[in-house]
C-alpha positions in Angstrom: 59.1 65.0 41.2 61.2 61.9 41.0 62.4 60.4 44.2 66.1 60.7 43.2 65.6 64.4 42.4 63.9 65.1 45.7 66.7 63.4 47.7 69.3 65.5 45.8 67.4 68.7 46.5 67.0 67.9 50.2 70.7 67.1 50.5 71.6 70.4 48.8 69.4 72.5 51.1 70.8 70.8 54.2 74.3 71.9 53.1 73.4 75.6 52.7 73.7 76.4 56.4 77.1 74.7 56.5 78.3 76.6 53.5 77.1 79.9 55.0 78.9 79.2 58.3 82.1 78.3 56.4 82.0 81.7 54.6 81.6 83.8 57.7 84.6 86.0 58.3 86.8 85.1 61.2 86.6 87.3 64.3 89.5 89.8 64.6 92.2 88.8 66.9 93.8 91.1 69.5 97.3 90.2 70.7 97.4 91.4 74.3 100.9 91.4 75.8 101.7 92.5 79.4 104.9 92.3 81.4 102.8 91.5 84.5 102.2 88.1 86.0 98.9 86.2 85.2 98.4 85.4 88.9 97.0 88.9 89.7 95.7 89.9 86.3 92.0 89.6 86.9 91.2 93.2 87.6 93.3 94.4 84.7 91.8 91.9 82.3 88.3 92.9 83.4 89.1 96.6 82.9 90.5 95.9 79.4 87.4 94.0 78.5 85.2 96.8 79.8 87.0 99.3 77.5 86.4 96.9 74.6 82.8 96.5 75.5 82.3 100.3 75.5 83.4 100.3 71.8 81.0 97.5 71.0 83.2 94.5 71.1 82.5 91.5 73.3 85.2 88.9 73.7 84.1 85.6 72.3 81.3 87.1 70.3 82.8 89.5 67.8 86.4 89.6 68.9 89.1 87.2 70.1 91.7 88.2 72.6 95.0 86.3 73.1 96.4 87.1 76.5 100.1 86.9 77.0 101.3 87.6 80.6 105.1 87.6 80.6 105.9 87.6 84.3 108.7 90.1 83.6 110.3 87.6 81.2 111.1 90.3 78.6 113.5 88.0 76.7 110.3 86.3 75.3 109.2 89.5 73.5 111.0 89.2 70.2 109.7 85.7 69.4 106.2 86.5 70.7 105.9 89.7 68.7 107.2 87.9 65.6 104.5 85.3 65.9 101.8 87.9 66.3 103.0 89.7 63.3 103.3 86.5 61.2 99.7 85.6 62.0 98.6 89.2 61.2 96.6 89.9 64.4 94.2 92.9 64.0 95.8 94.9 66.9 98.6 94.5 69.4 97.8 95.9 72.9 100.7 96.4 75.2 99.4 97.9 78.5 101.7 98.5 81.4 105.2 99.2 80.2 107.8 100.4 77.7 109.5 97.0 76.9 106.4 95.5 75.4 105.5 98.6 73.3 109.1 98.9 72.0 109.2 95.3 71.1 105.9 95.6 69.2 107.1 98.7 67.4 110.3 96.9 66.4 108.3 94.0 65.0 105.8 95.9 62.8 105.1 99.2 61.1 101.7 98.2 59.8 99.7 96.4 62.6 98.1 98.9 64.9 99.7 99.1 68.4 98.1 100.5 71.6 100.3 101.0 74.6 100.1 102.3 78.1 103.4 103.4 79.7 105.0 105.9 82.0 107.8 107.0 79.8 107.7 109.8 77.2 106.6 108.0 74.0 108.0 110.7 71.8 111.5 110.3 73.4 111.2 106.6 73.0 110.4 107.0 69.3 107.0 105.4 69.5 105.1 108.4 68.2 105.9 111.6 66.4 104.0 113.9 68.8 101.4 113.3 71.5 98.7 115.1 69.6 99.4 113.5 66.2 101.2 110.2 66.8 101.6 109.3 63.1 102.5 105.7 62.1 100.8 102.7 63.6 101.2 103.4 67.4 99.2 105.3 70.0 98.1 104.8 73.6 98.1 106.1 77.1 100.8 107.9 79.0 101.0 108.2 82.8 104.1 110.4 83.1 106.7 108.6 85.1 109.0 111.6 85.4 106.4 113.7 87.2 105.3 110.7 89.3 108.8 109.9 90.4 109.3 113.3 91.9 105.8 113.3 93.4 106.2 109.8 94.9 109.6 110.7 96.5 108.1 113.9 97.9 105.2 112.0 99.5 107.7 109.5 101.0 109.6 112.5 102.4 106.4 113.8 104.0 105.6 110.4 105.4 109.1 109.8 106.7 110.6 113.3 107.2 113.6 111.9 109.1 114.7 109.9 106.1 117.9 111.4 104.6 119.5 108.4 102.9 117.2 106.8 100.4 117.7 103.4 98.8 116.6 103.2 95.1 115.8 99.8 93.6 115.6 99.5 89.8 115.4 96.6 87.3 118.0 96.8 84.6 116.0 94.3 82.6 113.5 97.2 82.0 116.0 99.7 80.7 113.6 102.4 79.6 111.9 102.6 83.0 115.1 102.2 85.1 116.9 104.9 83.1 114.0 107.3 83.4 113.9 106.7 87.2 117.7 107.3 87.6 117.5 110.4 85.4 114.7 112.0 87.3 115.2 110.9 90.9 118.6 112.3 91.9 117.5 115.9 91.2 114.3 115.4 93.1 116.3 113.9 96.0 118.7 116.8 96.2 115.9 119.3 96.2 114.6 117.5 99.3 118.0 117.3 101.0 118.2 113.5 100.4 121.1 111.2 99.3 120.4 108.1 97.2 122.0 104.7 97.0 121.0 102.8 93.8 121.0 99.0 93.6 120.0 96.9 90.6 117.8 93.8 90.8 116.3 91.6 88.2 116.1 88.3 90.0 114.8 87.0 93.3 118.3 86.5 94.6 119.3 90.0 93.6 116.4 91.5 95.6 117.7 89.6 98.7 121.2 90.9 98.1 119.9 94.5 97.4 118.4 94.6 100.9 121.7 93.4 102.4 123.3 96.3 100.6 120.7 98.8 101.8 121.2 97.6 105.3 125.0 98.1 105.1 124.4 101.5 103.6 122.0 102.3 106.5 119.3 103.7 104.3 116.3 105.3 106.0 113.7 104.5 103.4 113.5 102.7 100.1 112.1 104.0 96.7 111.2 101.0 94.6 111.1 101.6 90.8 107.8 101.2 89.0 108.3 97.9 87.3 106.1 94.8 86.8 108.9 92.5 88.2 108.8 94.4 91.5 105.0 94.3 91.6 105.1 90.5 91.0 107.7 90.2 93.9 105.8 92.5 96.2 105.4 89.9 99.0 109.2 89.3 99.0 109.8 93.1 99.1 107.3 93.6 101.9 108.8 90.7 104.0 112.4 92.0 103.6 111.3 95.6 104.3 109.6 94.5 107.5 112.6 92.4 108.5 115.0 95.3 108.1 112.5 98.0 109.3 112.7 100.0 106.0 109.7 102.2 104.9 109.1 101.7 101.2 107.5 103.7 98.4 106.0 101.9 95.4 104.3 102.6 92.1 101.5 100.1 92.4 98.8 99.7 95.1 99.3 95.9 95.2 102.6 96.5 96.8 100.9 98.4 99.7 98.2 95.7 100.0 101.1 93.2 100.5 102.7 95.3 103.2 104.6 98.2 101.7 104.2 101.6 103.4 102.9 103.7 100.5 102.3 103.9 96.8 101.6 106.7 94.4 101.0 106.3 90.7 98.4 105.8 88.0 95.4 103.7 88.9 96.5 101.0 86.5 93.1 99.3 86.0 91.8 102.5 84.5 94.7 102.7 82.0 94.0 99.1 80.9 90.4 100.2 80.3 91.6 103.2 78.2 93.8 100.8 76.2 90.7 98.6 75.6 88.7 101.6 74.4 91.4 102.6 71.9 91.7 99.1 70.6 87.9 99.0 70.1 88.0 102.3 68.2 90.7 100.9 65.9 88.8 97.8 65.3 85.9 100.1 64.2 88.1 101.8 61.7 90.0 104.6 63.5 93.7 105.0 62.6 96.4 105.1 65.3 98.0 108.0 63.6 94.8 110.1 64.2 94.2 109.0 67.8 96.1 111.4 70.2 98.1 109.9 73.1 95.8 110.2 76.1 96.8 111.0 79.7 96.1 108.5 82.4 92.7 109.4 83.9 93.4 108.7 87.6 96.3 108.7 90.1 96.1 107.5 93.7 97.9 107.6 97.0 97.6 104.5 99.1 99.0 104.2 102.6 99.3 101.0 104.8 98.5 102.2 108.4 99.4 98.8 109.8 102.9 99.0 108.3 103.2 102.6 109.5 102.5 101.5 113.1 104.9 98.6 112.8 107.7 101.0 111.6 106.7 103.7 114.2 105.9 106.1 111.4 103.4 108.7 112.5 101.2 109.7 109.6 100.1 113.4 109.7 96.4 114.0 109.6 96.6 116.1 106.4 98.3 113.2 104.6 95.5 110.9 105.7 93.1 113.4 104.3 94.6 113.4 100.8 95.1 109.7 100.6 92.8 107.9 98.2 92.8 104.8 100.4 94.3 103.7 103.7 94.8 100.0 104.5 94.5 98.6 108.0 
């Protein structure tokens, strides 16, 4: 073989691996969008990854996940969803709230969407039915209506002297606040309670809300289930302690920060369920054929230190049914 031919052959063979790498298909991209803050996202991110892993997908190996934590800045949703649709991500995951799911649904009718939320997805127009979603959307439901009444009832049992209840909702999350205000008044009347509703969607409005509750002489506070209030849990706990107001929340983090009690879905598990459904879709399942699942776990958490500071005596039977107590 002539030397020139040998060098040409050697150069061609060295190029084969490069050509093979260039022809490998790109990993599918998941657009993950949550209204929560990134600061306390670790447990939820880990749960989502665990759900993906169960379906055979490992982040960085055979799938890419783009995490978008909105810190309750819902005005970012239209442009963010438009960008994900323009780039044709494989799946859009919207765990933890109605605004993100509704924005995704408004942006695309073709890219699969997997949600987790407390509202009725049929009433929101996200799916046709729970059993047969149809279209490009499915997910996990944790039944806010039932939880609202249950949480208020538990607050009543913890603080039976409470007659006038403050209700804090975020108008920036219209779907959730409207559901709370639709379901809570009837539940309050059944318990012999009166309610005072105050809106808050900024730090300053939370401060002013507590001033209003103090003037209204509320006996306890029902905080709407919303990512913004979870992100502002330290502020809420500080103000509740200052004004000696027992509080009921939807997320355990609020109780860890000093709130009296929480009752709701164990959100890490719902993030895991979303990850599992996303993995199934990446393997070929159609959202139209995946029924909307129910949240798999609900939990009651009570802060005993806060109870003592507020002179709230917790009955032994309530301690028995609590999933966790915090000292």
